N, CA, C, O and CB atoms as a CASP TS submission, in Angstrom:
PFRMAT TS
TARGET T0000
AUTHOR 0000-0000-0000
METHOD Language model
MODEL 1
PARENT N/A
ATOM      1  N   MET     1     -49.616  22.414 -49.695  1.00  0.00           N
ATOM      2  CA  MET     1     -48.365  22.834 -49.092  1.00  0.00           C
ATOM      3  C   MET     1     -48.086  22.041 -47.816  1.00  0.00           C
ATOM      4  O   MET     1     -46.978  21.554 -47.594  1.00  0.00           O
ATOM      5  CB  MET     1     -48.396  24.333 -48.794  1.00  0.00           C
ATOM      6  N   VAL     2     -49.107  21.930 -46.998  1.00  0.00           N
ATOM      7  CA  VAL     2     -48.917  21.219 -45.734  1.00  0.00           C
ATOM      8  C   VAL     2     -48.584  19.754 -45.999  1.00  0.00           C
ATOM      9  O   VAL     2     -47.685  19.202 -45.365  1.00  0.00           O
ATOM     10  CB  VAL     2     -50.179  21.332 -44.849  1.00  0.00           C
ATOM     11  N   ALA     3     -49.296  19.121 -46.927  1.00  0.00           N
ATOM     12  CA  ALA     3     -49.025  17.712 -47.234  1.00  0.00           C
ATOM     13  C   ALA     3     -47.589  17.529 -47.733  1.00  0.00           C
ATOM     14  O   ALA     3     -46.919  16.562 -47.371  1.00  0.00           O
ATOM     15  CB  ALA     3     -50.025  17.188 -48.288  1.00  0.00           C
ATOM     16  N   PHE     4     -47.127  18.450 -48.555  1.00  0.00           N
ATOM     17  CA  PHE     4     -45.756  18.412 -49.045  1.00  0.00           C
ATOM     18  C   PHE     4     -44.783  18.523 -47.880  1.00  0.00           C
ATOM     19  O   PHE     4     -43.829  17.751 -47.786  1.00  0.00           O
ATOM     20  CB  PHE     4     -45.509  19.540 -50.064  1.00  0.00           C
ATOM     21  N   GLU     5     -45.022  19.469 -47.005  1.00  0.00           N
ATOM     22  CA  GLU     5     -44.090  19.706 -45.906  1.00  0.00           C
ATOM     23  C   GLU     5     -44.121  18.589 -44.879  1.00  0.00           C
ATOM     24  O   GLU     5     -43.112  18.343 -44.218  1.00  0.00           O
ATOM     25  CB  GLU     5     -44.401  21.021 -45.236  1.00  0.00           C
ATOM     26  N   VAL     6     -45.249  17.903 -44.725  1.00  0.00           N
ATOM     27  CA  VAL     6     -45.299  16.752 -43.820  1.00  0.00           C
ATOM     28  C   VAL     6     -44.263  15.714 -44.263  1.00  0.00           C
ATOM     29  O   VAL     6     -43.645  15.046 -43.433  1.00  0.00           O
ATOM     30  CB  VAL     6     -46.732  16.126 -43.792  1.00  0.00           C
ATOM     31  N   GLN     7     -44.087  15.591 -45.564  1.00  0.00           N
ATOM     32  CA  GLN     7     -43.105  14.632 -46.080  1.00  0.00           C
ATOM     33  C   GLN     7     -41.669  15.104 -45.897  1.00  0.00           C
ATOM     34  O   GLN     7     -40.759  14.281 -45.801  1.00  0.00           O
ATOM     35  CB  GLN     7     -43.364  14.370 -47.545  1.00  0.00           C
ATOM     36  N   TRP     8     -41.449  16.424 -45.846  1.00  0.00           N
ATOM     37  CA  TRP     8     -40.097  16.972 -45.885  1.00  0.00           C
ATOM     38  C   TRP     8     -39.604  17.634 -44.608  1.00  0.00           C
ATOM     39  O   TRP     8     -38.404  17.881 -44.491  1.00  0.00           O
ATOM     40  CB  TRP     8     -40.018  17.942 -46.962  1.00  0.00           C
ATOM     41  N   TYR     9     -40.470  17.934 -43.644  1.00  0.00           N
ATOM     42  CA  TYR     9     -40.030  18.735 -42.495  1.00  0.00           C
ATOM     43  C   TYR     9     -38.885  18.083 -41.729  1.00  0.00           C
ATOM     44  O   TYR     9     -38.009  18.778 -41.215  1.00  0.00           O
ATOM     45  CB  TYR     9     -41.192  18.972 -41.555  1.00  0.00           C
ATOM     46  N   ALA    10     -38.885  16.763 -41.649  1.00  0.00           N
ATOM     47  CA  ALA    10     -37.836  16.064 -40.890  1.00  0.00           C
ATOM     48  C   ALA    10     -36.456  16.236 -41.534  1.00  0.00           C
ATOM     49  O   ALA    10     -35.431  15.992 -40.898  1.00  0.00           O
ATOM     50  CB  ALA    10     -38.172  14.570 -40.778  1.00  0.00           C
ATOM     51  N   TYR    11     -36.445  16.656 -42.796  1.00  0.00           N
ATOM     52  CA  TYR    11     -35.188  16.853 -43.525  1.00  0.00           C
ATOM     53  C   TYR    11     -34.853  18.333 -43.687  1.00  0.00           C
ATOM     54  O   TYR    11     -33.987  18.695 -44.483  1.00  0.00           O
ATOM     55  CB  TYR    11     -35.264  16.189 -44.897  1.00  0.00           C
ATOM     56  N   GLY    12     -35.533  19.174 -42.941  1.00  0.00           N
ATOM     57  CA  GLY    12     -35.271  20.606 -43.021  1.00  0.00           C
ATOM     58  C   GLY    12     -36.104  21.322 -44.073  1.00  0.00           C
ATOM     59  O   GLY    12     -35.793  22.450 -44.456  1.00  0.00           O
ATOM     60  N   GLY    13     -37.146  20.678 -44.533  1.00  0.00           N
ATOM     61  CA  GLY    13     -38.019  21.270 -45.555  1.00  0.00           C
ATOM     62  C   GLY    13     -37.654  20.742 -46.929  1.00  0.00           C
ATOM     63  O   GLY    13     -36.588  20.162 -47.131  1.00  0.00           O
ATOM     64  N   GLY    14     -38.553  20.954 -47.857  1.00  0.00           N
ATOM     65  CA  GLY    14     -38.338  20.445 -49.208  1.00  0.00           C
ATOM     66  C   GLY    14     -37.246  21.184 -49.952  1.00  0.00           C
ATOM     67  O   GLY    14     -36.943  22.334 -49.635  1.00  0.00           O
ATOM     68  N   PRO    15     -36.651  20.527 -50.946  1.00  0.00           N
ATOM     69  CA  PRO    15     -35.617  21.172 -51.762  1.00  0.00           C
ATOM     70  C   PRO    15     -36.193  22.354 -52.546  1.00  0.00           C
ATOM     71  O   PRO    15     -37.323  22.295 -53.031  1.00  0.00           O
ATOM     72  CB  PRO    15     -34.985  20.152 -52.730  1.00  0.00           C
ATOM     73  N   ALA    16     -35.420  23.407 -52.663  1.00  0.00           N
ATOM     74  CA  ALA    16     -35.871  24.617 -53.357  1.00  0.00           C
ATOM     75  C   ALA    16     -36.294  24.313 -54.788  1.00  0.00           C
ATOM     76  O   ALA    16     -37.277  24.870 -55.278  1.00  0.00           O
ATOM     77  CB  ALA    16     -34.766  25.676 -53.355  1.00  0.00           C
ATOM     78  N   GLU    17     -35.566  23.440 -55.455  1.00  0.00           N
ATOM     79  CA  GLU    17     -35.883  23.109 -56.844  1.00  0.00           C
ATOM     80  C   GLU    17     -37.244  22.415 -56.947  1.00  0.00           C
ATOM     81  O   GLU    17     -38.010  22.685 -57.871  1.00  0.00           O
ATOM     82  CB  GLU    17     -34.785  22.213 -57.442  1.00  0.00           C
ATOM     83  N   THR    18     -37.539  21.537 -56.016  1.00  0.00           N
ATOM     84  CA  THR    18     -38.816  20.823 -56.010  1.00  0.00           C
ATOM     85  C   THR    18     -39.954  21.778 -55.674  1.00  0.00           C
ATOM     86  O   THR    18     -41.029  21.697 -56.268  1.00  0.00           O
ATOM     87  CB  THR    18     -38.784  19.655 -55.004  1.00  0.00           C
ATOM     88  N   ILE    19     -39.724  22.676 -54.730  1.00  0.00           N
ATOM     89  CA  ILE    19     -40.740  23.670 -54.373  1.00  0.00           C
ATOM     90  C   ILE    19     -41.072  24.532 -55.585  1.00  0.00           C
ATOM     91  O   ILE    19     -42.243  24.783 -55.866  1.00  0.00           O
ATOM     92  CB  ILE    19     -40.257  24.555 -53.196  1.00  0.00           C
ATOM     93  N   LEU    20     -40.058  24.980 -56.296  1.00  0.00           N
ATOM     94  CA  LEU    20     -40.280  25.796 -57.486  1.00  0.00           C
ATOM     95  C   LEU    20     -41.057  25.016 -58.546  1.00  0.00           C
ATOM     96  O   LEU    20     -41.996  25.546 -59.140  1.00  0.00           O
ATOM     97  CB  LEU    20     -38.942  26.278 -58.058  1.00  0.00           C
ATOM     98  N   ALA    21     -40.673  23.773 -58.783  1.00  0.00           N
ATOM     99  CA  ALA    21     -41.344  22.960 -59.800  1.00  0.00           C
ATOM    100  C   ALA    21     -42.786  22.637 -59.415  1.00  0.00           C
ATOM    101  O   ALA    21     -43.680  22.679 -60.261  1.00  0.00           O
ATOM    102  CB  ALA    21     -40.572  21.668 -60.029  1.00  0.00           C
ATOM    103  N   ASP    22     -43.013  22.316 -58.147  1.00  0.00           N
ATOM    104  CA  ASP    22     -44.345  21.882 -57.712  1.00  0.00           C
ATOM    105  C   ASP    22     -45.301  23.037 -57.424  1.00  0.00           C
ATOM    106  O   ASP    22     -46.506  22.914 -57.639  1.00  0.00           O
ATOM    107  CB  ASP    22     -44.219  21.029 -56.483  1.00  0.00           C
ATOM    108  N   PHE    23     -44.764  24.164 -56.935  1.00  0.00           N
ATOM    109  CA  PHE    23     -45.632  25.252 -56.474  1.00  0.00           C
ATOM    110  C   PHE    23     -45.462  26.551 -57.254  1.00  0.00           C
ATOM    111  O   PHE    23     -46.239  27.489 -57.075  1.00  0.00           O
ATOM    112  CB  PHE    23     -45.373  25.516 -55.027  1.00  0.00           C
ATOM    113  N   GLY    24     -44.459  26.611 -58.110  1.00  0.00           N
ATOM    114  CA  GLY    24     -44.259  27.809 -58.921  1.00  0.00           C
ATOM    115  C   GLY    24     -43.836  29.029 -58.128  1.00  0.00           C
ATOM    116  O   GLY    24     -44.112  30.160 -58.527  1.00  0.00           O
ATOM    117  N   MET    25     -43.167  28.806 -57.007  1.00  0.00           N
ATOM    118  CA  MET    25     -42.669  29.930 -56.195  1.00  0.00           C
ATOM    119  C   MET    25     -41.337  29.541 -55.596  1.00  0.00           C
ATOM    120  O   MET    25     -41.011  28.360 -55.470  1.00  0.00           O
ATOM    121  CB  MET    25     -43.684  30.322 -55.073  1.00  0.00           C
ATOM    122  N   ASP    26     -40.563  30.568 -55.222  1.00  0.00           N
ATOM    123  CA  ASP    26     -39.281  30.259 -54.600  1.00  0.00           C
ATOM    124  C   ASP    26     -39.509  29.754 -53.181  1.00  0.00           C
ATOM    125  O   ASP    26     -40.608  29.863 -52.637  1.00  0.00           O
ATOM    126  CB  ASP    26     -38.357  31.499 -54.597  1.00  0.00           C
ATOM    127  N   ALA    27     -38.461  29.205 -52.595  1.00  0.00           N
ATOM    128  CA  ALA    27     -38.573  28.588 -51.279  1.00  0.00           C
ATOM    129  C   ALA    27     -39.002  29.595 -50.214  1.00  0.00           C
ATOM    130  O   ALA    27     -39.796  29.258 -49.336  1.00  0.00           O
ATOM    131  CB  ALA    27     -37.250  27.954 -50.887  1.00  0.00           C
ATOM    132  N   ALA    28     -38.491  30.822 -50.278  1.00  0.00           N
ATOM    133  CA  ALA    28     -38.861  31.827 -49.275  1.00  0.00           C
ATOM    134  C   ALA    28     -40.363  32.107 -49.310  1.00  0.00           C
ATOM    135  O   ALA    28     -41.006  32.176 -48.263  1.00  0.00           O
ATOM    136  CB  ALA    28     -38.074  33.132 -49.507  1.00  0.00           C
ATOM    137  N   ALA    29     -40.919  32.268 -50.502  1.00  0.00           N
ATOM    138  CA  ALA    29     -42.363  32.515 -50.622  1.00  0.00           C
ATOM    139  C   ALA    29     -43.147  31.314 -50.105  1.00  0.00           C
ATOM    140  O   ALA    29     -44.149  31.476 -49.407  1.00  0.00           O
ATOM    141  CB  ALA    29     -42.750  32.816 -52.093  1.00  0.00           C
ATOM    142  N   PHE    30     -42.694  30.110 -50.448  1.00  0.00           N
ATOM    143  CA  PHE    30     -43.359  28.897 -49.978  1.00  0.00           C
ATOM    144  C   PHE    30     -43.397  28.860 -48.454  1.00  0.00           C
ATOM    145  O   PHE    30     -44.449  28.618 -47.862  1.00  0.00           O
ATOM    146  CB  PHE    30     -42.650  27.648 -50.522  1.00  0.00           C
ATOM    147  N   PHE    31     -42.252  29.101 -47.822  1.00  0.00           N
ATOM    148  CA  PHE    31     -42.198  28.993 -46.365  1.00  0.00           C
ATOM    149  C   PHE    31     -42.930  30.149 -45.675  1.00  0.00           C
ATOM    150  O   PHE    31     -43.431  29.980 -44.563  1.00  0.00           O
ATOM    151  CB  PHE    31     -40.746  28.950 -45.900  1.00  0.00           C
ATOM    152  N   ARG    32     -42.998  31.310 -46.314  1.00  0.00           N
ATOM    153  CA  ARG    32     -43.832  32.390 -45.771  1.00  0.00           C
ATOM    154  C   ARG    32     -45.297  31.980 -45.773  1.00  0.00           C
ATOM    155  O   ARG    32     -45.996  32.150 -44.774  1.00  0.00           O
ATOM    156  CB  ARG    32     -43.641  33.691 -46.583  1.00  0.00           C
ATOM    157  N   HIS    33     -45.759  31.444 -46.887  1.00  0.00           N
ATOM    158  CA  HIS    33     -47.155  30.992 -46.985  1.00  0.00           C
ATOM    159  C   HIS    33     -47.429  29.855 -46.008  1.00  0.00           C
ATOM    160  O   HIS    33     -48.453  29.849 -45.325  1.00  0.00           O
ATOM    161  CB  HIS    33     -47.478  30.539 -48.422  1.00  0.00           C
ATOM    162  N   LEU    34     -46.521  28.904 -45.944  1.00  0.00           N
ATOM    163  CA  LEU    34     -46.695  27.767 -45.053  1.00  0.00           C
ATOM    164  C   LEU    34     -46.769  28.220 -43.598  1.00  0.00           C
ATOM    165  O   LEU    34     -47.650  27.787 -42.854  1.00  0.00           O
ATOM    166  CB  LEU    34     -45.554  26.766 -45.238  1.00  0.00           C
ATOM    167  N   ALA    35     -45.848  29.089 -43.192  1.00  0.00           N
ATOM    168  CA  ALA    35     -45.840  29.573 -41.810  1.00  0.00           C
ATOM    169  C   ALA    35     -47.144  30.286 -41.484  1.00  0.00           C
ATOM    170  O   ALA    35     -47.708  30.085 -40.408  1.00  0.00           O
ATOM    171  CB  ALA    35     -44.649  30.515 -41.573  1.00  0.00           C
ATOM    172  N   ALA    36     -47.624  31.110 -42.395  1.00  0.00           N
ATOM    173  CA  ALA    36     -48.884  31.825 -42.165  1.00  0.00           C
ATOM    174  C   ALA    36     -50.049  30.847 -42.058  1.00  0.00           C
ATOM    175  O   ALA    36     -50.902  30.989 -41.182  1.00  0.00           O
ATOM    176  CB  ALA    36     -49.147  32.839 -43.294  1.00  0.00           C
ATOM    177  N   ASP    37     -50.087  29.857 -42.946  1.00  0.00           N
ATOM    178  CA  ASP    37     -51.163  28.858 -42.907  1.00  0.00           C
ATOM    179  C   ASP    37     -51.144  28.072 -41.603  1.00  0.00           C
ATOM    180  O   ASP    37     -52.191  27.844 -40.997  1.00  0.00           O
ATOM    181  CB  ASP    37     -51.043  27.898 -44.094  1.00  0.00           C
ATOM    182  N   LEU    38     -49.964  27.660 -41.173  1.00  0.00           N
ATOM    183  CA  LEU    38     -49.860  26.891 -39.937  1.00  0.00           C
ATOM    184  C   LEU    38     -50.213  27.722 -38.718  1.00  0.00           C
ATOM    185  O   LEU    38     -50.739  27.192 -37.739  1.00  0.00           O
ATOM    186  CB  LEU    38     -48.466  26.332 -39.786  1.00  0.00           C
ATOM    187  N   GLU    39     -49.932  29.009 -38.762  1.00  0.00           N
ATOM    188  CA  GLU    39     -50.242  29.894 -37.643  1.00  0.00           C
ATOM    189  C   GLU    39     -51.736  30.218 -37.598  1.00  0.00           C
ATOM    190  O   GLU    39     -52.362  30.160 -36.540  1.00  0.00           O
ATOM    191  CB  GLU    39     -49.422  31.187 -37.742  1.00  0.00           C
ATOM    192  N   ASP    40     -52.296  30.558 -38.759  1.00  0.00           N
ATOM    193  CA  ASP    40     -53.689  31.011 -38.818  1.00  0.00           C
ATOM    194  C   ASP    40     -54.700  29.879 -38.694  1.00  0.00           C
ATOM    195  O   ASP    40     -55.717  30.019 -38.015  1.00  0.00           O
ATOM    196  CB  ASP    40     -53.927  31.744 -40.103  1.00  0.00           C
ATOM    197  N   SER    41     -54.422  28.773 -39.344  1.00  0.00           N
ATOM    198  CA  SER    41     -55.386  27.659 -39.312  1.00  0.00           C
ATOM    199  C   SER    41     -54.654  26.325 -39.428  1.00  0.00           C
ATOM    200  O   SER    41     -54.643  25.697 -40.487  1.00  0.00           O
ATOM    201  CB  SER    41     -56.429  27.798 -40.456  1.00  0.00           C
ATOM    202  N   PRO    42     -54.041  25.903 -38.318  1.00  0.00           N
ATOM    203  CA  PRO    42     -53.306  24.632 -38.359  1.00  0.00           C
ATOM    204  C   PRO    42     -54.257  23.479 -38.673  1.00  0.00           C
ATOM    205  O   PRO    42     -55.373  23.435 -38.155  1.00  0.00           O
ATOM    206  CB  PRO    42     -52.578  24.376 -37.015  1.00  0.00           C
ATOM    207  N   PRO    43     -53.824  22.558 -39.509  1.00  0.00           N
ATOM    208  CA  PRO    43     -54.677  21.428 -39.869  1.00  0.00           C
ATOM    209  C   PRO    43     -54.993  20.571 -38.642  1.00  0.00           C
ATOM    210  O   PRO    43     -54.081  20.121 -37.949  1.00  0.00           O
ATOM    211  CB  PRO    43     -54.004  20.573 -40.955  1.00  0.00           C
ATOM    212  N   THR    44     -56.253  20.349 -38.379  1.00  0.00           N
ATOM    213  CA  THR    44     -56.658  19.611 -37.185  1.00  0.00           C
ATOM    214  C   THR    44     -56.222  18.147 -37.173  1.00  0.00           C
ATOM    215  O   THR    44     -56.035  17.595 -36.088  1.00  0.00           O
ATOM    216  CB  THR    44     -58.137  19.676 -37.046  1.00  0.00           C
ATOM    217  N   PRO    45     -56.049  17.484 -38.330  1.00  0.00           N
ATOM    218  CA  PRO    45     -55.599  16.089 -38.230  1.00  0.00           C
ATOM    219  C   PRO    45     -54.159  15.957 -37.733  1.00  0.00           C
ATOM    220  O   PRO    45     -53.759  14.882 -37.286  1.00  0.00           O
ATOM    221  CB  PRO    45     -55.726  15.413 -39.578  1.00  0.00           C
ATOM    222  N   LEU    46     -53.374  17.039 -37.806  1.00  0.00           N
ATOM    223  CA  LEU    46     -51.974  16.960 -37.383  1.00  0.00           C
ATOM    224  C   LEU    46     -51.851  17.232 -35.891  1.00  0.00           C
ATOM    225  O   LEU    46     -52.528  18.100 -35.341  1.00  0.00           O
ATOM    226  CB  LEU    46     -51.110  17.955 -38.177  1.00  0.00           C
ATOM    227  N   ARG    47     -50.983  16.482 -35.260  1.00  0.00           N
ATOM    228  CA  ARG    47     -50.717  16.706 -33.833  1.00  0.00           C
ATOM    229  C   ARG    47     -50.082  18.081 -33.641  1.00  0.00           C
ATOM    230  O   ARG    47     -49.292  18.524 -34.475  1.00  0.00           O
ATOM    231  CB  ARG    47     -49.790  15.591 -33.257  1.00  0.00           C
ATOM    232  N   PRO    48     -50.422  18.753 -32.552  1.00  0.00           N
ATOM    233  CA  PRO    48     -49.862  20.089 -32.299  1.00  0.00           C
ATOM    234  C   PRO    48     -48.335  20.117 -32.275  1.00  0.00           C
ATOM    235  O   PRO    48     -47.737  21.096 -32.721  1.00  0.00           O
ATOM    236  CB  PRO    48     -50.384  20.616 -30.988  1.00  0.00           C
ATOM    237  N   ASP    49     -47.692  19.067 -31.766  1.00  0.00           N
ATOM    238  CA  ASP    49     -46.224  19.058 -31.745  1.00  0.00           C
ATOM    239  C   ASP    49     -45.653  18.985 -33.162  1.00  0.00           C
ATOM    240  O   ASP    49     -44.600  19.564 -33.430  1.00  0.00           O
ATOM    241  CB  ASP    49     -45.708  17.875 -30.908  1.00  0.00           C
ATOM    242  N   LEU    50     -46.321  18.294 -34.056  1.00  0.00           N
ATOM    243  CA  LEU    50     -45.890  18.238 -35.447  1.00  0.00           C
ATOM    244  C   LEU    50     -46.038  19.601 -36.110  1.00  0.00           C
ATOM    245  O   LEU    50     -45.151  20.034 -36.846  1.00  0.00           O
ATOM    246  CB  LEU    50     -46.692  17.184 -36.214  1.00  0.00           C
ATOM    247  N   VAL    51     -47.141  20.269 -35.856  1.00  0.00           N
ATOM    248  CA  VAL    51     -47.351  21.616 -36.398  1.00  0.00           C
ATOM    249  C   VAL    51     -46.248  22.548 -35.907  1.00  0.00           C
ATOM    250  O   VAL    51     -45.719  23.341 -36.686  1.00  0.00           O
ATOM    251  CB  VAL    51     -48.745  22.164 -35.992  1.00  0.00           C
ATOM    252  N   GLU    52     -45.901  22.463 -34.638  1.00  0.00           N
ATOM    253  CA  GLU    52     -44.845  23.322 -34.088  1.00  0.00           C
ATOM    254  C   GLU    52     -43.493  23.035 -34.730  1.00  0.00           C
ATOM    255  O   GLU    52     -42.726  23.958 -35.005  1.00  0.00           O
ATOM    256  CB  GLU    52     -44.746  23.137 -32.574  1.00  0.00           C
ATOM    257  N   ARG    53     -43.199  21.765 -34.967  1.00  0.00           N
ATOM    258  CA  ARG    53     -41.932  21.428 -35.630  1.00  0.00           C
ATOM    259  C   ARG    53     -41.913  21.957 -37.054  1.00  0.00           C
ATOM    260  O   ARG    53     -40.890  22.457 -37.521  1.00  0.00           O
ATOM    261  CB  ARG    53     -41.705  19.906 -35.630  1.00  0.00           C
ATOM    262  N   MET    54     -43.040  21.849 -37.745  1.00  0.00           N
ATOM    263  CA  MET    54     -43.117  22.366 -39.104  1.00  0.00           C
ATOM    264  C   MET    54     -42.966  23.885 -39.121  1.00  0.00           C
ATOM    265  O   MET    54     -42.324  24.428 -40.019  1.00  0.00           O
ATOM    266  CB  MET    54     -44.440  21.958 -39.752  1.00  0.00           C
ATOM    267  N   LYS    55     -43.540  24.567 -38.155  1.00  0.00           N
ATOM    268  CA  LYS    55     -43.363  26.027 -38.049  1.00  0.00           C
ATOM    269  C   LYS    55     -41.897  26.360 -37.834  1.00  0.00           C
ATOM    270  O   LYS    55     -41.376  27.315 -38.410  1.00  0.00           O
ATOM    271  CB  LYS    55     -44.218  26.607 -36.893  1.00  0.00           C
ATOM    272  N   GLY    56     -41.236  25.566 -36.999  1.00  0.00           N
ATOM    273  CA  GLY    56     -39.811  25.783 -36.753  1.00  0.00           C
ATOM    274  C   GLY    56     -38.981  25.635 -38.016  1.00  0.00           C
ATOM    275  O   GLY    56     -38.065  26.424 -38.250  1.00  0.00           O
ATOM    276  N   VAL    57     -39.286  24.646 -38.825  1.00  0.00           N
ATOM    277  CA  VAL    57     -38.576  24.459 -40.101  1.00  0.00           C
ATOM    278  C   VAL    57     -38.818  25.667 -40.998  1.00  0.00           C
ATOM    279  O   VAL    57     -37.885  26.179 -41.616  1.00  0.00           O
ATOM    280  CB  VAL    57     -39.039  23.149 -40.814  1.00  0.00           C
ATOM    281  N   ALA    58     -40.064  26.123 -41.071  1.00  0.00           N
ATOM    282  CA  ALA    58     -40.389  27.285 -41.913  1.00  0.00           C
ATOM    283  C   ALA    58     -39.619  28.518 -41.443  1.00  0.00           C
ATOM    284  O   ALA    58     -39.054  29.248 -42.258  1.00  0.00           O
ATOM    285  CB  ALA    58     -41.913  27.568 -41.891  1.00  0.00           C
ATOM    286  N   ARG    59     -39.595  28.751 -40.127  1.00  0.00           N
ATOM    287  CA  ARG    59     -38.855  29.910 -39.602  1.00  0.00           C
ATOM    288  C   ARG    59     -37.373  29.808 -39.935  1.00  0.00           C
ATOM    289  O   ARG    59     -36.751  30.799 -40.318  1.00  0.00           O
ATOM    290  CB  ARG    59     -39.041  30.026 -38.078  1.00  0.00           C
ATOM    291  N   ARG    60     -36.814  28.633 -39.794  1.00  0.00           N
ATOM    292  CA  ARG    60     -35.383  28.457 -40.081  1.00  0.00           C
ATOM    293  C   ARG    60     -35.092  28.687 -41.551  1.00  0.00           C
ATOM    294  O   ARG    60     -34.115  29.356 -41.888  1.00  0.00           O
ATOM    295  CB  ARG    60     -34.917  27.056 -39.671  1.00  0.00           C
ATOM    296  N   ARG    61     -35.917  28.150 -42.425  1.00  0.00           N
ATOM    297  CA  ARG    61     -35.689  28.334 -43.861  1.00  0.00           C
ATOM    298  C   ARG    61     -35.826  29.810 -44.256  1.00  0.00           C
ATOM    299  O   ARG    61     -35.094  30.300 -45.116  1.00  0.00           O
ATOM    300  CB  ARG    61     -36.679  27.474 -44.673  1.00  0.00           C
ATOM    301  N   LEU    62     -36.763  30.508 -43.622  1.00  0.00           N
ATOM    302  CA  LEU    62     -36.904  31.947 -43.897  1.00  0.00           C
ATOM    303  C   LEU    62     -35.681  32.706 -43.397  1.00  0.00           C
ATOM    304  O   LEU    62     -35.208  33.627 -44.063  1.00  0.00           O
ATOM    305  CB  LEU    62     -38.185  32.509 -43.236  1.00  0.00           C
ATOM    306  N   TRP    63     -35.172  32.331 -42.242  1.00  0.00           N
ATOM    307  CA  TRP    63     -33.972  32.969 -41.701  1.00  0.00           C
ATOM    308  C   TRP    63     -32.779  32.717 -42.631  1.00  0.00           C
ATOM    309  O   TRP    63     -31.986  33.625 -42.884  1.00  0.00           O
ATOM    310  CB  TRP    63     -33.670  32.441 -40.270  1.00  0.00           C
ATOM    311  N   LEU    64     -32.654  31.502 -43.132  1.00  0.00           N
ATOM    312  CA  LEU    64     -31.541  31.173 -44.036  1.00  0.00           C
ATOM    313  C   LEU    64     -31.652  31.892 -45.370  1.00  0.00           C
ATOM    314  O   LEU    64     -30.640  32.150 -46.021  1.00  0.00           O
ATOM    315  CB  LEU    64     -31.484  29.673 -44.273  1.00  0.00           C
ATOM    316  N   ALA    65     -32.868  32.218 -45.784  1.00  0.00           N
ATOM    317  CA  ALA    65     -33.090  32.869 -47.079  1.00  0.00           C
ATOM    318  C   ALA    65     -32.746  34.349 -47.065  1.00  0.00           C
ATOM    319  O   ALA    65     -32.689  34.982 -48.119  1.00  0.00           O
ATOM    320  CB  ALA    65     -34.523  32.696 -47.500  1.00  0.00           C
ATOM    321  N   ARG    66     -32.516  34.909 -45.873  1.00  0.00           N
ATOM    322  CA  ARG    66     -32.226  36.355 -45.803  1.00  0.00           C
ATOM    323  C   ARG    66     -30.906  36.684 -46.397  1.00  0.00           C
ATOM    324  O   ARG    66     -30.512  37.850 -46.418  1.00  0.00           O
ATOM    325  CB  ARG    66     -32.262  36.845 -44.385  1.00  0.00           C
TER
END
């Protein structure tokens, strides 16, 4: 999930259709899981500012999904 989002965060996150095809879940579920993963155990190879930007994208996509 994180590797996928590293490629897409600059564009507002991955397309819902691609998320469904690649992960078998809707975009809201994907971004909930991603946000939890980034909060609980952020990947150490990623810079903290990148992790924060990715969290921001996840929060925005979850807000838009409401």
